[in-house]
C-alpha positions in Angstrom: 0.0 0.0 0.0 1.1 3.5 -0.7 2.5 5.5 2.0 2.4 9.5 2.3 5.9 10.6 2.9 5.2 13.4 5.7 7.9 11.9 7.9 9.7 8.7 7.8 9.7 5.8 10.0 11.4 7.2 13.3 14.0 5.2 14.7 13.4 3.0 17.7 14.7 3.9 21.3 15.3 2.1 24.7 13.3 2.7 27.7 11.9 6.2 28.3 13.9 8.3 31.0 11.8 8.9 34.1 13.1 11.6 36.4 13.7 10.7 40.0 11.0 11.7 42.3 11.9 14.8 44.4 11.9 14.8 48.1 9.0 17.4 48.0 7.0 15.7 45.4 3.4 14.6 46.3 2.0 11.2 46.7 0.2 11.9 43.2 3.4 12.6 41.6 5.1 9.6 43.0 2.2 7.3 41.9 2.3 8.8 38.3 6.2 8.4 38.4 5.9 4.9 39.4 3.2 4.1 36.8 5.5 5.3 33.9 8.4 3.5 35.4 6.5 0.2 35.9 4.8 0.2 32.5 7.8 1.6 30.5 5.5 4.4 29.0 7.6 7.3 27.7 5.5 9.9 29.3 2.1 10.8 30.9 0.1 13.8 32.0 -2.8 13.9 34.2 -5.3 16.6 35.4 -7.7 16.3 38.4 -10.5 18.8 38.3 -12.3 19.4 41.4 -12.3 22.1 44.0 -8.8 23.0 42.7 -7.4 21.7 39.5 -4.2 19.8 39.8 -1.9 18.8 36.8 0.9 16.2 37.1 3.5 15.0 34.4 6.0 12.3 34.4 8.5 10.7 32.0 9.4 12.7 28.8 7.4 14.3 26.0 10.1 13.4 23.4 12.5 10.4 23.8 14.9 11.9 21.2 15.4 15.3 23.1 14.4 14.6 26.6 11.9 17.4 26.6 9.2 17.1 29.3 5.5 16.7 28.6 4.1 20.1 27.8 2.1 21.2 30.9 -1.0 22.2 28.6 -0.4 19.3 26.3 -2.8 18.3 23.6 -3.2 14.6 22.9 -5.0 12.1 20.7 -7.9 10.8 22.9 -9.0 7.7 21.1 -12.1 6.0 21.9 -12.8 8.8 24.6 -14.2 10.3 21.3 -17.2 8.0 21.7 -18.6 9.6 24.7 -18.6 12.9 22.6 -20.5 11.2 19.7 -22.8 9.3 22.0 -23.7 12.7 23.6 -24.7 14.0 20.1 -26.8 11.2 19.3 -28.6 11.3 22.9 -29.1 15.0 22.1 -31.1 14.0 18.9 -33.0 11.4 21.2 -34.0 14.3 23.5 -35.0 16.4 20.7 -37.3 13.6 19.2 -35.2 13.2 16.1 -33.8 9.8 16.9 -35.5 6.9 18.8 -33.2 4.6 20.9 -34.9 1.4 20.2 -35.6 2.2 16.4 -33.9 -0.1 13.8 -30.8 1.5 12.4 -32.3 0.9 9.1 -34.8 3.8 9.9 -31.9 6.3 9.7 -29.3 4.4 7.5 -31.6 2.6 4.8 -29.7 -0.3 3.1 -26.2 0.7 4.8 -26.2 -2.3 7.3 -26.6 -5.3 5.1 -24.1 -8.2 5.1 -22.9 -11.2 6.8 -21.8 -9.2 10.0 -25.4 -7.8 10.6 -28.6 -6.4 9.5 -29.7 -2.9 10.3 -33.3 -4.0 10.3 -32.9 -5.9 13.5 -30.2 -3.8 15.3 -31.2 -0.8 17.2 -29.5 2.7 17.9 -29.2 1.5 21.4 -27.3 -1.5 20.6 -24.8 0.6 18.5 -24.3 2.8 21.5 -24.0 0.1 23.9 -21.7 -2.5 21.9 -24.4 -4.9 22.0 -25.2 -5.1 18.2 -23.0 -8.2 17.6 -21.4 -6.2 14.7 -17.7 -7.1 14.0 -14.7 -4.8 14.3 -12.9 -3.8 11.1 -9.5 -4.0 13.0 -8.2 -6.8 11.1 -8.3 -4.9 7.9 -5.3 -2.8 9.4 -1.7 -4.1 9.6 -0.1 -4.3 13.1 3.1 -3.2 14.8 5.8 -1.9 12.6 3.8 -2.6 9.3 1.2 -0.2 10.6 3.8 2.5 11.5 5.2 2.3 8.0 1.7 2.6 6.5 0.3 5.2 9.1 -0.5 7.9 6.4 -2.6 5.4 4.4 -6.2 6.8 4.4 -9.1 4.7 5.5 -12.4 5.7 4.4 -15.3 5.3 6.9 -17.4 3.4 4.2 -14.4 1.0 3.3 -14.2 0.2 7.1 -18.0 -0.5 7.6 -18.2 -2.6 4.5 -15.1 -4.6 5.6 -16.7 -5.2 8.9 -20.1 -6.3 7.5 -18.1 -8.9 5.4 -17.1 -10.6 8.7 -18.8 -13.0 11.0 -20.9 -11.3 13.7 -19.8 -11.6 17.2 -21.8 -14.0 19.5 -21.1 -12.5 22.8 -23.8 -10.6 24.7 -21.3 -7.5 24.9 -18.6 -6.9 22.4 -16.7 -3.8 22.0 -16.5 -2.7 18.2 -15.7 0.5 16.5 -18.2 -0.3 13.9 -21.2 0.8 15.7 -19.6 4.3 16.3 -18.6 4.7 12.5 -22.3 4.0 11.8 -23.3 6.6 14.5 -21.1 9.2 12.9 -22.8 8.4 9.6 -26.2 8.4 11.5 -25.6 12.0 12.8 -24.8 13.2 9.4 -28.1 11.8 7.8 -30.4 13.1 10.6 -28.9 16.8 10.9 -27.7 17.2 7.4 -24.3 18.2 8.7 -21.3 18.1 6.5 -19.8 15.9 9.1 -20.4 14.5 12.6 -17.3 16.7 13.6 -19.6 19.9 12.8 -22.2 18.7 15.3 -19.7 17.7 18.2 -18.2 21.2 17.7 -21.6 23.1 17.5 -23.2 21.1 20.3 -20.4 20.4 22.8 -16.9 21.9 22.0 -18.0 25.6 21.6 -20.8 25.9 24.4 -18.2 24.4 26.8 -15.3 26.6 25.6 -13.0 23.7 24.8 -10.6 25.6 22.7 -8.2 22.8 22.4 -10.6 20.1 21.5 -11.2 19.1 18.1 -11.5 16.4 15.4 -8.8 16.3 12.7 -10.1 16.8 9.2 -9.2 13.9 6.6 -5.4 13.8 6.0 -4.8 16.3 8.8 -1.7 14.4 10.4 -0.2 16.8 12.8 -1.5 17.9 16.3 -2.5 21.5 16.1 -0.8 22.8 19.4 1.9 21.8 22.0 1.9 17.9 22.6 4.1 15.0 23.7 5.2 12.7 21.0 3.3 9.4 20.8 4.9 6.2 20.4 4.2 2.4 19.1 6.0 -0.2 20.9 7.0 -2.7 18.4 9.1 -3.7 20.5 11.2 -0.7 21.1 9.6 2.9 20.6 8.4 4.1 17.1 7.3 7.8 16.8 3.8 7.5 15.4 2.6 11.1 16.4 1.7 12.1 13.0 -0.7 9.8 11.3 -4.1 9.6 9.4 -6.7 8.8 11.8 -9.4 7.9 9.4 -9.2 4.4 10.6 -10.8 5.7 13.6 -13.3 8.5 12.5 -16.2 8.8 14.8 -14.9 5.7 16.9 -11.9 7.7 18.0 -10.1 10.4 16.2 -10.4 13.4 18.4 -7.7 15.4 20.1 -8.1 17.4 23.3 -6.2 18.2 26.6 -6.8 16.2 30.0 -8.2 19.6 31.5 -10.8 19.8 28.7 -11.8 16.2 28.9 -12.4 16.7 32.6 -14.6 19.7 31.9 -16.6 17.6 29.3 -17.3 14.7 31.6 -18.1 17.1 34.4 -20.6 18.9 32.2 -22.1 15.8 30.8 -22.7 14.0 34.0 -23.9 16.9 36.0 -26.7 17.4 33.4 -25.4 20.3 31.4 -25.6 18.6 28.1 -28.5 16.2 28.2 -32.1 16.2 29.5 -32.4 14.3 32.9 -34.3 11.3 31.4 -31.9 11.0 28.4 -28.8 11.1 30.7 -30.6 8.2 32.9 -30.7 6.3 29.7 -27.1 6.9 29.0 -26.2 5.8 32.5 -28.0 2.5 32.3 -25.3 -0.1 32.0 -24.8 -3.7 31.0 -21.9 -6.0 32.2 -18.9 -5.6 30.2 -15.5 -7.4 29.9 -11.7 -6.8 29.7 -10.7 -3.3 30.7 -14.4 -2.3 31.2 -16.6 -3.4 34.4 -20.0 -2.0 32.8 -21.0 -0.1 29.8 -23.8 2.4 29.2 -24.7 4.3 26.1 -21.1 5.8 25.3 -20.1 5.6 29.0 -17.7 3.3 30.7 -17.8 2.2 34.3 -14.7 1.1 36.2 -14.6 0.3 39.9 -12.3 2.2 42.2 -11.6 1.9 45.9 -14.0 4.7 46.8 -16.8 4.4 44.2 -17.0 4.4 40.2 -14.9 6.1 37.5 -17.8 7.0 35.0 -16.4 8.3 31.6 -14.6 6.6 28.9 -11.1 5.4 28.2 -9.3 5.6 24.8 -6.6 3.6 23.1 -5.0 4.4 19.8 -1.5 3.9 18.2 0.8 6.4 20.2 -1.5 7.4 22.8 -4.0 6.1 25.6 -6.4 8.0 27.9 -8.3 7.0 31.0 -10.9 9.6 31.9 -14.1 10.1 33.9 -15.9 11.4 37.1 -15.8 9.8 40.5 -19.4 8.6 41.4 -19.7 7.7 45.1 -23.1 6.4 44.6 -26.5 8.0 45.7 -27.5 10.0 48.7 -31.2 11.3 49.1 -32.0 10.3 45.6 -28.9 12.2 44.1 -25.9 11.1 42.6 -22.9 12.1 44.7 -20.3 13.1 42.0 -16.6 13.9 42.9 -13.8 15.1 41.0 -13.1 14.4 37.4 -9.7 13.0 36.3 -8.0 12.5 32.7 -4.9 10.7 32.4 -3.0 10.3 29.1 0.0 8.2 28.2 2.2 8.3 25.4 1.9 4.6 24.3 -0.8 2.0 24.5 -0.9 -0.3 27.4 0.8 -3.6 27.0 -1.5 -5.8 28.7 -4.2 -5.6 31.4 -1.4 -5.2 34.1 -0.4 -1.9 32.5 -4.0 -0.9 32.3 -4.7 -1.9 36.1 -1.3 0.3 36.9 -2.7 3.2 35.2 -6.1 2.8 36.9 -4.3 2.8 40.2 -3.1 6.4 39.5 -6.7 7.4 38.9 -7.8 5.7 42.1 -5.0 7.7 44.0 -6.1 11.0 42.2 -9.8 10.5 43.3 -9.7 8.4 46.3 -6.7 9.1 48.5 -6.8 11.7 51.2 -5.2 14.8 50.3 
């Protein structure tokens, strides 16, 4: 396959340098330093937003130069994008323009037809909740070093959907699949007649919340627009894949933001600023999930912490990984007890569940440990 020569395949590097913890460093800083050291991530940045906003960084933002992660770093957020897309779909539900339990065929006639699934029997709710049985198009893409060498090859949404529909459907009751969110991006465009789902996310969420550093790249926009750490693929060794074509993710995961702005988004969403109460309640109705997710709602993940639930959405993609959400301590007097928000981004994907749990422990420290 052809490769766009924006920048060549970067050389590999050894383990990232993690600065020694200073005697005056906080428990949260030491926890983040430990996670970077234990997982071998090049760098990390985390913002906790509550009564006071705290940002901590660790490792390096560029393994070639040793420069630190920028304090106001912009990062690729991967599947955290799904929470933005789900919010727009649910706003359309609140406006009476989309019905959660209507067949996908109602909005995308003839699009979902193939071995992988049938839009006449799959509902919008099932797309949002990963219970559609639709297969994921990930096997269309090369992996490891081969992906890095071809990372500027554009993948069109239609190509990804058609490929997924040519595969066997999944039989698990819950199965995470990007295909559902690729279709939801298309549904937003059909219902709103917008040029792109990106425009509706910007109009309905990004601009009203004042998220000045949050955006979805245009097709063939390879660079991140502001200060950012480099993102790396472990293949093994580290390959710099910061610049890439993210068309292979589209509405399933191509957005860019900062940890602070992701905190602001989830805080606004879960406190009812973006959705009507009845619709937000539907979003938060969960089913049991698997892997790195304990429960899944309609574009919301739930992970158990020592003092409650982290309600938000994680994201993984080549070069970057994010864990984000708001602490929910349960209900008191009929109302949810929401705590601080946290967004943690690392500059490579976790290698396994042990890495993910180590990152989750940082979020637990940020939200559950006493100051």
